[in-house]
N, CA, C and O atoms as a CHARMM CRD file, in Angstrom:
* protein
*
  308
    1    1 MET  N     22.81800 -71.72200-131.55700 PROA 1      0.00000
    2    1 MET  CA    23.19100 -70.40000-132.05500 PROA 1      0.00000
    3    1 MET  C     22.76800 -69.10600-130.69200 PROA 1      0.00000
    4    1 MET  O     21.71400 -68.99700-130.06500 PROA 1      0.00000
    5    2 ARG  N     24.30000 -68.10600-130.57000 PROA 2      0.00000
    6    2 ARG  CA    24.04300 -67.71000-129.77000 PROA 2      0.00000
    7    2 ARG  C     23.30300 -66.03900-129.55800 PROA 2      0.00000
    8    2 ARG  O     23.17500 -65.29300-130.52900 PROA 2      0.00000
    9    3 VAL  N     22.92700 -65.69200-128.34700 PROA 3      0.00000
   10    3 VAL  CA    21.71400 -64.56000-128.84900 PROA 3      0.00000
   11    3 VAL  C     22.81600 -63.79400-127.98600 PROA 3      0.00000
   12    3 VAL  O     23.52100 -64.34900-127.14300 PROA 3      0.00000
   13    4 ILE  N     22.85400 -62.73800-128.24400 PROA 4      0.00000
   14    4 ILE  CA    23.81300 -61.07000-127.75500 PROA 4      0.00000
   15    4 ILE  C     22.78400 -60.14300-128.12900 PROA 4      0.00000
   16    4 ILE  O     22.22000 -59.94100-129.20500 PROA 4      0.00000
   17    5 CYS  N     22.63100 -59.44000-126.58400 PROA 5      0.00000
   18    5 CYS  CA    21.75800 -58.36600-126.61900 PROA 5      0.00000
   19    5 CYS  C     22.68600 -57.48000-126.11700 PROA 5      0.00000
   20    5 CYS  O     23.62700 -57.45200-125.32400 PROA 5      0.00000
   21    6 ALA  N     21.60500 -56.22100-127.44900 PROA 6      0.00000
   22    6 ALA  CA    22.63500 -54.91700-126.69800 PROA 6      0.00000
   23    6 ALA  C     21.95100 -53.99300-125.49000 PROA 6      0.00000
   24    6 ALA  O     20.73900 -53.80400-125.39200 PROA 6      0.00000
   25    7 SER  N     22.94500 -53.46200-124.60500 PROA 7      0.00000
   26    7 SER  CA    22.31500 -53.08900-123.49400 PROA 7      0.00000
   27    7 SER  C     23.36400 -51.65900-123.12900 PROA 7      0.00000
   28    7 SER  O     24.56400 -51.62900-123.40100 PROA 7      0.00000
   29    8 PRO  N     22.54800 -50.45800-122.41800 PROA 8      0.00000
   30    8 PRO  CA    23.52700 -50.13300-121.75800 PROA 8      0.00000
   31    8 PRO  C     24.00100 -50.31400-120.34900 PROA 8      0.00000
   32    8 PRO  O     24.59600 -49.37900-119.81300 PROA 8      0.00000
   33    9 THR  N     23.81100 -51.32800-119.75900 PROA 9      0.00000
   34    9 THR  CA    24.03100 -51.15900-118.66600 PROA 9      0.00000
   35    9 THR  C     25.05000 -52.23500-118.96600 PROA 9      0.00000
   36    9 THR  O     25.84400 -52.16300-118.02700 PROA 9      0.00000
   37   10 ALA  N     25.47500 -53.27700-119.85400 PROA 10     0.00000
   38   10 ALA  CA    26.78800 -54.28900-120.21300 PROA 10     0.00000
   39   10 ALA  C     27.59200 -53.80700-120.02700 PROA 10     0.00000
   40   10 ALA  O     27.54600 -52.62500-120.36500 PROA 10     0.00000
   41   11 THR  N     28.72400 -54.22500-119.46600 PROA 11     0.00000
   42   11 THR  CA    30.51400 -54.07400-119.39500 PROA 11     0.00000
   43   11 THR  C     31.41200 -53.90600-120.67700 PROA 11     0.00000
   44   11 THR  O     32.19100 -52.97200-120.86500 PROA 11     0.00000
   45   12 ASP  N     31.18600 -54.92300-121.49900 PROA 12     0.00000
   46   12 ASP  CA    31.77800 -55.34900-122.92900 PROA 12     0.00000
   47   12 ASP  C     31.31100 -54.60300-123.99400 PROA 12     0.00000
   48   12 ASP  O     30.14300 -54.29000-124.22400 PROA 12     0.00000
   49   13 ALA  N     32.20900 -54.36600-124.56800 PROA 13     0.00000
   50   13 ALA  CA    32.01500 -53.50200-125.70400 PROA 13     0.00000
   51   13 ALA  C     31.82600 -53.94900-127.30200 PROA 13     0.00000
   52   13 ALA  O     32.80800 -53.89700-128.04200 PROA 13     0.00000
   53   14 VAL  N     31.10500 -54.19400-127.58500 PROA 14     0.00000
   54   14 VAL  CA    30.70700 -54.77000-128.78100 PROA 14     0.00000
   55   14 VAL  C     31.57800 -55.02200-129.91600 PROA 14     0.00000
   56   14 VAL  O     31.19500 -55.65800-130.89700 PROA 14     0.00000
   57   15 TRP  N     32.69700 -54.55200-129.80200 PROA 15     0.00000
   58   15 TRP  CA    33.81900 -54.91300-130.75900 PROA 15     0.00000
   59   15 TRP  C     34.78500 -55.78600-129.53900 PROA 15     0.00000
   60   15 TRP  O     35.84000 -56.28600-129.92800 PROA 15     0.00000
   61   16 ASP  N     34.47700 -55.90400-128.42600 PROA 16     0.00000
   62   16 ASP  CA    35.36800 -57.07600-127.51900 PROA 16     0.00000
   63   16 ASP  C     34.88800 -58.43600-127.84100 PROA 16     0.00000
   64   16 ASP  O     35.55200 -59.47300-127.83700 PROA 16     0.00000
   65   17 THR  N     33.13800 -58.21600-128.23300 PROA 17     0.00000
   66   17 THR  CA    32.54900 -59.44300-128.28100 PROA 17     0.00000
   67   17 THR  C     32.87800 -60.46900-129.87100 PROA 17     0.00000
   68   17 THR  O     33.11400 -59.84100-130.90300 PROA 17     0.00000
   69   18 ARG  N     32.86000 -61.85200-129.89900 PROA 18     0.00000
   70   18 ARG  CA    32.88700 -62.78900-130.94000 PROA 18     0.00000
   71   18 ARG  C     31.43500 -62.23100-131.45000 PROA 18     0.00000
   72   18 ARG  O     30.52600 -62.05500-130.63800 PROA 18     0.00000
   73   19 LEU  N     31.27900 -61.97500-132.79800 PROA 19     0.00000
   74   19 LEU  CA    30.02600 -62.35000-133.20800 PROA 19     0.00000
   75   19 LEU  C     29.96300 -62.71700-134.43300 PROA 19     0.00000
   76   19 LEU  O     29.08400 -62.31600-135.19600 PROA 19     0.00000
   77   20 THR  N     31.08100 -63.69100-134.82900 PROA 20     0.00000
   78   20 THR  CA    30.69800 -64.58600-135.62300 PROA 20     0.00000
   79   20 THR  C     30.37100 -66.12200-135.34300 PROA 20     0.00000
   80   20 THR  O     30.36800 -66.80200-134.31700 PROA 20     0.00000
   81   21 GLY  N     30.05600 -66.42500-136.88500 PROA 21     0.00000
   82   21 GLY  CA    29.25200 -67.81500-136.17400 PROA 21     0.00000
   83   21 GLY  C     27.99900 -67.47500-136.26700 PROA 21     0.00000
   84   21 GLY  O     27.60300 -66.39900-136.71600 PROA 21     0.00000
   85   22 ALA  N     27.10300 -68.64500-135.72100 PROA 22     0.00000
   86   22 ALA  CA    25.43200 -68.48300-135.63900 PROA 22     0.00000
   87   22 ALA  C     25.11100 -67.61100-134.24500 PROA 22     0.00000
   88   22 ALA  O     25.36200 -67.99600-133.10300 PROA 22     0.00000
   89   23 VAL  N     24.28000 -65.90000-134.75700 PROA 23     0.00000
   90   23 VAL  CA    24.50500 -65.40600-133.96000 PROA 23     0.00000
   91   23 VAL  C     23.28900 -65.19700-133.79800 PROA 23     0.00000
   92   23 VAL  O     22.76600 -65.92700-134.64000 PROA 23     0.00000
   93   24 ALA  N     21.74000 -64.17100-132.74800 PROA 24     0.00000
   94   24 ALA  CA    20.91900 -63.95200-133.25500 PROA 24     0.00000
   95   24 ALA  C     21.09100 -62.54400-132.57200 PROA 24     0.00000
   96   24 ALA  O     21.21000 -62.82900-131.38100 PROA 24     0.00000
   97   25 LEU  N     21.18100 -60.92500-132.71800 PROA 25     0.00000
   98   25 LEU  CA    21.53000 -59.77600-131.85900 PROA 25     0.00000
   99   25 LEU  C     20.23200 -59.09400-131.90000 PROA 25     0.00000
  100   25 LEU  O     19.37800 -58.97100-132.77900 PROA 25     0.00000
  101   26 VAL  N     20.35800 -58.60700-130.44400 PROA 26     0.00000
  102   26 VAL  CA    18.65500 -58.33200-130.19400 PROA 26     0.00000
  103   26 VAL  C     18.82400 -56.83200-130.02000 PROA 26     0.00000
  104   26 VAL  O     19.92500 -56.58100-129.53000 PROA 26     0.00000
  105   27 VAL  N     18.31400 -56.08700-130.18800 PROA 27     0.00000
  106   27 VAL  CA    18.12500 -54.74300-129.76400 PROA 27     0.00000
  107   27 VAL  C     17.01600 -54.29800-129.10900 PROA 27     0.00000
  108   27 VAL  O     16.02300 -54.97800-129.37100 PROA 27     0.00000
  109   28 GLY  N     16.82800 -53.38400-128.33800 PROA 28     0.00000
  110   28 GLY  CA    14.98900 -52.86800-127.51000 PROA 28     0.00000
  111   28 GLY  C     15.11600 -51.60000-128.03700 PROA 28     0.00000
  112   28 GLY  O     16.09900 -51.14100-128.61900 PROA 28     0.00000
  113   29 ALA  N     13.91500 -50.98500-127.76300 PROA 29     0.00000
  114   29 ALA  CA    13.84800 -49.71400-128.40100 PROA 29     0.00000
  115   29 ALA  C     14.04700 -48.60700-127.46400 PROA 29     0.00000
  116   29 ALA  O     13.63700 -48.77100-126.31500 PROA 29     0.00000
  117   30 GLU  N     14.78000 -47.18400-127.87300 PROA 30     0.00000
  118   30 GLU  CA    15.39400 -46.46000-127.20100 PROA 30     0.00000
  119   30 GLU  C     14.96000 -46.37200-125.66600 PROA 30     0.00000
  120   30 GLU  O     15.69200 -46.55300-124.69300 PROA 30     0.00000
  121   31 ASP  N     13.43000 -46.01400-125.67500 PROA 31     0.00000
  122   31 ASP  CA    13.22000 -46.00100-124.33600 PROA 31     0.00000
  123   31 ASP  C     12.39200 -47.18100-123.20500 PROA 31     0.00000
  124   31 ASP  O     11.96300 -47.23900-122.05200 PROA 31     0.00000
  125   32 GLU  N     12.49400 -47.81300-124.14300 PROA 32     0.00000
  126   32 GLU  CA    12.40400 -49.18800-122.99800 PROA 32     0.00000
  127   32 GLU  C     13.30400 -50.21000-122.91200 PROA 32     0.00000
  128   32 GLU  O     13.54500 -50.99400-121.99300 PROA 32     0.00000
  129   33 GLY  N     13.77800 -50.08300-124.03500 PROA 33     0.00000
  130   33 GLY  CA    15.00500 -51.26800-123.52100 PROA 33     0.00000
  131   33 GLY  C     14.80000 -52.53100-124.15500 PROA 33     0.00000
  132   33 GLY  O     14.27600 -52.49500-125.26800 PROA 33     0.00000
  133   34 LEU  N     15.11800 -53.68400-123.65300 PROA 34     0.00000
  134   34 LEU  CA    14.96000 -55.25400-123.86800 PROA 34     0.00000
  135   34 LEU  C     14.42700 -55.21600-122.37600 PROA 34     0.00000
  136   34 LEU  O     14.76400 -54.43800-121.48400 PROA 34     0.00000
  137   35 SER  N     13.21400 -56.58500-122.31500 PROA 35     0.00000
  138   35 SER  CA    12.53900 -57.08800-121.62600 PROA 35     0.00000
  139   35 SER  C     13.18900 -57.77600-120.43400 PROA 35     0.00000
  140   35 SER  O     14.23000 -58.17300-120.95600 PROA 35     0.00000
  141   36 PRO  N     13.22700 -58.10500-119.36900 PROA 36     0.00000
  142   36 PRO  CA    13.68000 -59.13400-118.45500 PROA 36     0.00000
  143   36 PRO  C     14.07000 -60.66900-119.05500 PROA 36     0.00000
  144   36 PRO  O     15.12300 -61.30600-119.09500 PROA 36     0.00000
  145   37 ARG  N     12.62400 -60.95200-119.52200 PROA 37     0.00000
  146   37 ARG  CA    13.45500 -62.36500-120.36100 PROA 37     0.00000
  147   37 ARG  C     13.98400 -62.35200-121.18100 PROA 37     0.00000
  148   37 ARG  O     14.66600 -63.35000-121.41600 PROA 37     0.00000
  149   38 ALA  N     14.00600 -60.97800-122.33000 PROA 38     0.00000
  150   38 ALA  CA    15.32300 -61.27900-123.66600 PROA 38     0.00000
  151   38 ALA  C     16.45100 -61.25500-122.72500 PROA 38     0.00000
  152   38 ALA  O     17.37900 -62.00700-123.02300 PROA 38     0.00000
  153   39 LEU  N     16.62200 -60.30400-121.26400 PROA 39     0.00000
  154   39 LEU  CA    18.29000 -60.42200-121.26200 PROA 39     0.00000
  155   39 LEU  C     18.47500 -61.07100-120.52800 PROA 39     0.00000
  156   39 LEU  O     19.60300 -61.02600-120.03700 PROA 39     0.00000
  157   40 ALA  N     17.32600 -62.24500-119.90700 PROA 40     0.00000
  158   40 ALA  CA    17.75300 -63.54700-119.22300 PROA 40     0.00000
  159   40 ALA  C     18.11200 -64.71600-120.11300 PROA 40     0.00000
  160   40 ALA  O     18.69800 -65.59800-119.48500 PROA 40     0.00000
  161   41 ILE  N     17.91300 -64.99300-121.49200 PROA 41     0.00000
  162   41 ILE  CA    18.21000 -65.48800-122.39400 PROA 41     0.00000
  163   41 ILE  C     19.34400 -65.36800-123.30400 PROA 41     0.00000
  164   41 ILE  O     19.74000 -66.20600-124.11400 PROA 41     0.00000
  165   42 ALA  N     19.83500 -64.14200-123.04200 PROA 42     0.00000
  166   42 ALA  CA    21.01200 -63.56800-123.88300 PROA 42     0.00000
  167   42 ALA  C     22.55000 -64.45100-123.05700 PROA 42     0.00000
  168   42 ALA  O     22.58700 -64.84800-121.89300 PROA 42     0.00000
  169   43 ASP  N     23.40500 -64.53200-123.85100 PROA 43     0.00000
  170   43 ASP  CA    24.24700 -65.40400-123.84300 PROA 43     0.00000
  171   43 ASP  C     25.42200 -64.36300-123.50700 PROA 43     0.00000
  172   43 ASP  O     26.49600 -64.38300-122.90600 PROA 43     0.00000
  173   44 ALA  N     24.73700 -63.56000-124.12700 PROA 44     0.00000
  174   44 ALA  CA    26.20700 -62.52800-123.97600 PROA 44     0.00000
  175   44 ALA  C     25.31300 -60.53800-123.64100 PROA 44     0.00000
  176   44 ALA  O     24.10300 -60.50800-123.86600 PROA 44     0.00000
  177   45 CYS  N     25.82600 -59.47700-123.27300 PROA 45     0.00000
  178   45 CYS  CA    24.74300 -58.48400-123.13400 PROA 45     0.00000
  179   45 CYS  C     26.46600 -57.46200-123.76400 PROA 45     0.00000
  180   45 CYS  O     27.61700 -57.75100-123.43700 PROA 45     0.00000
  181   46 VAL  N     26.02100 -56.29800-124.70000 PROA 46     0.00000
  182   46 VAL  CA    27.06900 -55.83500-125.38200 PROA 46     0.00000
  183   46 VAL  C     26.57300 -54.56700-124.98600 PROA 46     0.00000
  184   46 VAL  O     25.46300 -54.39100-124.48400 PROA 46     0.00000
  185   47 LEU  N     27.84100 -53.23800-125.33900 PROA 47     0.00000
  186   47 LEU  CA    27.61500 -52.18000-124.86300 PROA 47     0.00000
  187   47 LEU  C     27.99100 -51.67900-125.85400 PROA 47     0.00000
  188   47 LEU  O     29.09600 -52.14900-126.12500 PROA 47     0.00000
  189   48 ILE  N     27.54200 -50.65600-126.87800 PROA 48     0.00000
  190   48 ILE  CA    28.14800 -49.51200-128.09800 PROA 48     0.00000
  191   48 ILE  C     28.62500 -48.74500-127.27200 PROA 48     0.00000
  192   48 ILE  O     27.85400 -48.22100-126.46900 PROA 48     0.00000
  193   49 PRO  N     29.84100 -48.49200-127.23000 PROA 49     0.00000
  194   49 PRO  CA    30.28800 -46.86300-126.14000 PROA 49     0.00000
  195   49 PRO  C     29.76900 -45.52000-126.97500 PROA 49     0.00000
  196   49 PRO  O     29.63300 -45.43200-128.19500 PROA 49     0.00000
  197   50 GLN  N     29.62400 -44.92500-126.38800 PROA 50     0.00000
  198   50 GLN  CA    29.38200 -43.53100-126.40700 PROA 50     0.00000
  199   50 GLN  C     30.15900 -42.50500-125.64100 PROA 50     0.00000
  200   50 GLN  O     30.79000 -42.82600-124.63400 PROA 50     0.00000
  201   51 GLU  N     30.13200 -41.39900-126.05000 PROA 51     0.00000
  202   51 GLU  CA    30.75700 -40.35700-125.41800 PROA 51     0.00000
  203   51 GLU  C     30.14200 -39.90200-124.24400 PROA 51     0.00000
  204   51 GLU  O     29.28800 -39.04300-124.46600 PROA 51     0.00000
  205   52 THR  N     30.25500 -40.11500-123.40300 PROA 52     0.00000
  206   52 THR  CA    30.00500 -39.56200-121.99900 PROA 52     0.00000
  207   52 THR  C     29.34300 -37.96800-121.70600 PROA 52     0.00000
  208   52 THR  O     30.24400 -37.14100-121.56300 PROA 52     0.00000
  209   53 GLY  N     28.16500 -37.48300-121.60900 PROA 53     0.00000
  210   53 GLY  CA    27.77200 -36.26700-121.43100 PROA 53     0.00000
  211   53 GLY  C     27.51300 -35.87700-122.62200 PROA 53     0.00000
  212   53 GLY  O     27.14300 -34.70500-122.55300 PROA 53     0.00000
  213   54 LYS  N     27.51300 -36.31000-123.86200 PROA 54     0.00000
  214   54 LYS  CA    27.30900 -35.86800-125.25500 PROA 54     0.00000
  215   54 LYS  C     26.20700 -36.82100-125.59500 PROA 54     0.00000
  216   54 LYS  O     25.11300 -36.28600-125.77600 PROA 54     0.00000
  217   55 VAL  N     26.26900 -38.19800-125.72900 PROA 55     0.00000
  218   55 VAL  CA    24.83500 -38.66200-126.04200 PROA 55     0.00000
  219   55 VAL  C     24.57800 -39.77400-124.78400 PROA 55     0.00000
  220   55 VAL  O     25.18700 -40.23400-123.81800 PROA 55     0.00000
  221   56 ASP  N     23.33700 -39.88400-125.41600 PROA 56     0.00000
  222   56 ASP  CA    22.72500 -40.90200-123.92300 PROA 56     0.00000
  223   56 ASP  C     22.00700 -42.04200-123.97200 PROA 56     0.00000
  224   56 ASP  O     21.61800 -42.94200-123.22800 PROA 56     0.00000
  225   57 SER  N     21.94700 -41.56500-125.53700 PROA 57     0.00000
  226   57 SER  CA    21.04000 -43.22400-126.13200 PROA 57     0.00000
  227   57 SER  C     21.07400 -43.09500-127.96800 PROA 57     0.00000
  228   57 SER  O     21.33600 -42.15200-128.71500 PROA 57     0.00000
  229   58 LEU  N     20.67000 -44.54600-128.22200 PROA 58     0.00000
  230   58 LEU  CA    21.27400 -44.54800-129.47700 PROA 58     0.00000
  231   58 LEU  C     19.55600 -44.84600-130.10500 PROA 58     0.00000
  232   58 LEU  O     18.75300 -45.22200-129.25100 PROA 58     0.00000
  233   59 ASN  N     19.14900 -44.71200-131.24700 PROA 59     0.00000
  234   59 ASN  CA    17.96000 -45.11500-131.89200 PROA 59     0.00000
  235   59 ASN  C     18.19200 -46.19800-132.53600 PROA 59     0.00000
  236   59 ASN  O     19.19800 -46.45500-133.19700 PROA 59     0.00000
  237   60 VAL  N     16.97300 -47.06500-132.30200 PROA 60     0.00000
  238   60 VAL  CA    17.01000 -48.97000-131.88200 PROA 60     0.00000
  239   60 VAL  C     17.70800 -48.98800-133.30400 PROA 60     0.00000
  240   60 VAL  O     18.92200 -49.17500-133.22100 PROA 60     0.00000
  241   61 SER  N     17.16900 -48.82300-134.71400 PROA 61     0.00000
  242   61 SER  CA    17.79600 -48.64300-136.34600 PROA 61     0.00000
  243   61 SER  C     19.24100 -48.22100-136.16300 PROA 61     0.00000
  244   61 SER  O     19.94800 -49.13300-136.59300 PROA 61     0.00000
  245   62 VAL  N     19.96600 -47.22300-135.70500 PROA 62     0.00000
  246   62 VAL  CA    21.46000 -46.61400-135.51500 PROA 62     0.00000
  247   62 VAL  C     21.64200 -48.19100-134.57800 PROA 62     0.00000
  248   62 VAL  O     22.28500 -48.98400-135.26600 PROA 62     0.00000
  249   63 ALA  N     21.24800 -48.76700-133.26800 PROA 63     0.00000
  250   63 ALA  CA    22.22600 -49.50800-132.47900 PROA 63     0.00000
  251   63 ALA  C     22.60000 -50.42300-133.00700 PROA 63     0.00000
  252   63 ALA  O     23.76000 -50.83300-132.95700 PROA 63     0.00000
  253   64 ALA  N     21.13200 -51.22800-133.99200 PROA 64     0.00000
  254   64 ALA  CA    21.35700 -52.24800-135.09800 PROA 64     0.00000
  255   64 ALA  C     22.07300 -52.43000-136.00700 PROA 64     0.00000
  256   64 ALA  O     22.61900 -53.48100-136.34300 PROA 64     0.00000
  257   65 ALA  N     22.13700 -51.16600-136.59100 PROA 65     0.00000
  258   65 ALA  CA    23.63200 -51.21500-137.54900 PROA 65     0.00000
  259   65 ALA  C     24.36900 -51.42400-137.14100 PROA 65     0.00000
  260   65 ALA  O     24.94200 -52.47900-137.41400 PROA 65     0.00000
  261   66 VAL  N     24.95000 -50.37900-136.01800 PROA 66     0.00000
  262   66 VAL  CA    26.51500 -50.53100-135.30800 PROA 66     0.00000
  263   66 VAL  C     26.59100 -52.26900-135.36100 PROA 66     0.00000
  264   66 VAL  O     27.29200 -52.92900-136.12800 PROA 66     0.00000
  265   67 LEU  N     25.54000 -52.85200-134.18200 PROA 67     0.00000
  266   67 LEU  CA    26.27400 -54.43000-133.68300 PROA 67     0.00000
  267   67 LEU  C     26.20400 -55.00700-135.71800 PROA 67     0.00000
  268   67 LEU  O     27.09400 -55.80500-136.01200 PROA 67     0.00000
  269   68 LEU  N     25.45900 -54.69700-136.62000 PROA 68     0.00000
  270   68 LEU  CA    25.20000 -55.45100-137.87100 PROA 68     0.00000
  271   68 LEU  C     26.67100 -54.89200-138.77600 PROA 68     0.00000
  272   68 LEU  O     27.05900 -55.66900-139.64900 PROA 68     0.00000
  273   69 PHE  N     27.28700 -53.88600-138.62600 PROA 69     0.00000
  274   69 PHE  CA    27.99200 -53.36200-139.19500 PROA 69     0.00000
  275   69 PHE  C     29.50200 -54.31000-138.27100 PROA 69     0.00000
  276   69 PHE  O     30.32600 -55.00600-138.86500 PROA 69     0.00000
  277   70 GLU  N     29.49100 -54.12000-137.15500 PROA 70     0.00000
  278   70 GLU  CA    30.46400 -55.10700-136.29000 PROA 70     0.00000
  279   70 GLU  C     30.86700 -56.62000-136.53400 PROA 70     0.00000
  280   70 GLU  O     31.91600 -57.25900-136.45200 PROA 70     0.00000
  281   71 ALA  N     29.31800 -56.95100-136.93400 PROA 71     0.00000
  282   71 ALA  CA    29.22300 -58.68400-137.18600 PROA 71     0.00000
  283   71 ALA  C     30.39600 -58.91700-138.77400 PROA 71     0.00000
  284   71 ALA  O     31.41900 -59.56700-138.99300 PROA 71     0.00000
  285   72 ARG  N     29.73100 -58.20400-139.38800 PROA 72     0.00000
  286   72 ARG  CA    30.34400 -58.04600-140.94900 PROA 72     0.00000
  287   72 ARG  C     31.50800 -57.88100-140.76500 PROA 72     0.00000
  288   72 ARG  O     32.24400 -58.83000-141.03600 PROA 72     0.00000
  289   73 ARG  N     32.10400 -56.63700-140.24400 PROA 73     0.00000
  290   73 ARG  CA    33.72500 -56.41900-140.13700 PROA 73     0.00000
  291   73 ARG  C     34.79200 -57.61600-139.20200 PROA 73     0.00000
  292   73 ARG  O     35.96500 -57.93300-139.40200 PROA 73     0.00000
  293   74 GLN  N     33.78000 -58.08400-138.11500 PROA 74     0.00000
  294   74 GLN  CA    34.70700 -59.43000-137.39600 PROA 74     0.00000
  295   74 GLN  C     34.91800 -60.66800-138.79800 PROA 74     0.00000
  296   74 GLN  O     36.01900 -61.02100-139.22000 PROA 74     0.00000
  297   75 ARG  N     33.54300 -61.17400-139.33800 PROA 75     0.00000
  298   75 ARG  CA    33.58700 -61.96300-140.32500 PROA 75     0.00000
  299   75 ARG  C     34.58300 -61.74100-141.64700 PROA 75     0.00000
  300   75 ARG  O     34.86400 -62.74800-142.29700 PROA 75     0.00000
  301   76 THR  N     35.03400 -60.67000-141.99300 PROA 76     0.00000
  302   76 THR  CA    35.84800 -60.32800-143.17000 PROA 76     0.00000
  303   76 THR  C     37.06700 -60.30200-142.59600 PROA 76     0.00000
  304   76 THR  O     37.85800 -61.06300-143.15500 PROA 76     0.00000
  305   77 SER  N     37.57200 -59.61000-141.54200 PROA 77     0.00000
  306   77 SER  CA    38.95100 -59.53300-141.17000 PROA 77     0.00000
  307   77 SER  C     39.63000 -60.40100-141.00500 PROA 77     0.00000
  308   77 SER  O     40.80400 -60.21500-140.68600 PROA 77     0.00000
């Protein structure tokens, strides 16, 4: 199983990362993000791009929904 973490410091957009097969999607709280340990075990970190200057963070449930939507889209396209 691949571990995919969402991080605002990642450089690869979520839709540019393969989310098919066995994956664990890991998200952190808006104010604290993921722990260094969680980031260390990640096979990849992805970014959910946001409009600069208008949005600075996403609620964890919204971030999870975006990741799950993209994983589903990749599996059905």
